[in-house]
N, C-alpha and C positions, 0 to 999 in steps of 0.2 A: 883381716876382715873375711868372714865367710860369705858365701853367696846369699845365704838367708839374711845375714846382717846387712848386706848391700841392698837387698830387696826392701828390708824394713827402713833403712836410712833414706833411700830414695822416696819411699812412700811418705815418710815424715816430712822430708823437704818439700815435696810436692804440696802437701796439705798445709804447710805453714808458710813457705816462701813462694811457692809457685801457684798458690790459691787452689788449683784443681788440675787434674790431668786433662790434656788435650784429648780429643776423641781418638779411638783406636785407629781409625783410618788416617787421621792427621798424623798420629805417631808413626804409622807405617810409612807414610810419605817422608817424614823427618828421618826415619831410620835409613831409608834409601838415599836421602841426601847426605847423611853422615857417612855412609859407606862410600859414596862417591868422593867425598872429601878425603877419606882415608886412601882410596884408590889413587887419587891425584898425587898425594905425597909419595906413595909407594912407587908410582910410575916415574916420578921425578928423582927419587932417591936411588932406586934400584934398577930403573929402566933407562930408556934412551932419551927421555925428555928432560929439559932443563927447567928450573924454577923461573917464574916471572917475578919481577920486583914485588908485585903485590902479594905474592905467595910466600915470601921469605919470612922466617920466624915461626912458621907453623911447626908444631911438634907431633911426631908420630904417636907417641904415647897419649897425648891429649886427644887426638882424633880417635884413637882406639877407645879411650874412655867415653867419648861422646857416643860412639856406637853402642857400647855396653850400657850406658845410661838409658838410652831410648829403648833398648832391648829389655832392660829391667822394667821400665815403665809399662811396656806392652805385656810382660809377664804378670805384673801386678794387676793390670786392668782386666786380664783374661783369666785370672786365677791359676796361673801356672807356677808351681813350686820349681824353680830352676835347679835347685839341688837334686830333687828327685828326678827331674827330667834329664839332667846331665848324667846321673848314675845309671838310669835306664839306657841312655844313649851309649855309655861305655859298654854296658852288657851287650847291646845289639851289635856294636862294632867289633867287640872281642869275639863273639860267636860267629859273626858273618865273615870277618876278615882274618880269622885265626891263621890261615896259611896263605891267603891271597897275596900279601905284600912280599912274603919270603919267596914266592914263586914268580914274582915279577922281575923279569930280566932287565927291565929299565932301571930298577933300583939297585 
C-alpha cells in the first residue's frame, strides 16, 4: 500500500464506517494520546519499566498503526499530501544533514 492509497482508504473508511472526521483539534489530542500509548509500550519493552497486568497483550505494531491512522486523518482534513510532504522532507534532510551525521563522534 502506498501512502496515497492509505490516505484514500482512511478517507473512505471514515466516510462510510466512521460517519465523519472528528475535528482537527480532537484528532490532534487523539494523536497525542496514541503517541503516549506507543511510548508506554516502548518504555516497558525496551526501557526499565515493567508491564502492568492490564497492559499485557498490547502490540507495538498496532500502536504504531494507531499513530499513523490519526496522522493520516489529520493530513486528509488539512489537505496535506503525505507523499509529497515526505518527499520534500527527504530533500530537506539530505541537503541539511549531508555531512552532519558522519561528523558526529557519538555515532
